[in-house]
C-alpha positions, 0 to 999 in steps of 0.5 A: 319723230315725236317733238315737243315744241315748248313754250311755243308762242306762235308756233314758228318752229313748231309749224315748221317742223310739221310742215317739213314731213320729218316728224310724225307728230308735233305738239306745240305747247304754251300757257298763254292762251293769246299765243296759241291763238296766234299759233292757230291763226297762223296754221289757218292763214298759212294753210298748214291745217293738214300738217301733223301738229297738235296745239295745247295749252299746258304748264311747262312745269307740268307737262300733260305727256307720258314718260319717255315719249318725245325724240325731241324738245325745242324750248325756244327763247322762253326758259326766263318766262317760266315760274319754275324753271327747275320743275320745267327742266325735270319735266323736259327729262321725263318726257324725253326718250332715252337718246332724245335730244333737248335744244333750249334758248333763253337770255342771259344776264346782264338783263336785270331779274325784275319780271323774268328770272335770267341766267348765266351759262353755269346756272343753265348747265346746273339746271340740266344737271339737276334734271338729270342731263348728263348723268349717264354715259350715253348722255351729252350736255352742252351750254354756251352763250352767245352774246345775250343768248344762252344755249343748251343742247343735251341728250337723255 
């Protein structure tokens, strides 16, 4: 199982997957050098240096991976932080293997679009559809709102 923890922040989710033994490789990717430094410090502090995790600085809108390489992408609480979410969603679709799954969360409106772009459930669904999710019989797409959180679960 190969997993991408996109916009990983401190790497909490990616580190858990890497240490679980369920993944052959985990890539923790973030644009923020400061967040990646925290991720590396957490790996060292928790003595997780033998786990199969690779920390990478990268842009969600232009992922540094080949097509069809990941079984899973976790994009936790960060869609609203990405400048070009359309490009990022297309990149998620591109790097997922056929049958691969994405789990993404973000904040919904009524938060105001001042610094970040927030979404409605319908907008998240449309972003996923535009990227290619649910465009064939084998794929699935589910978007739901839970309070201020939007949750996307999709299969390529």
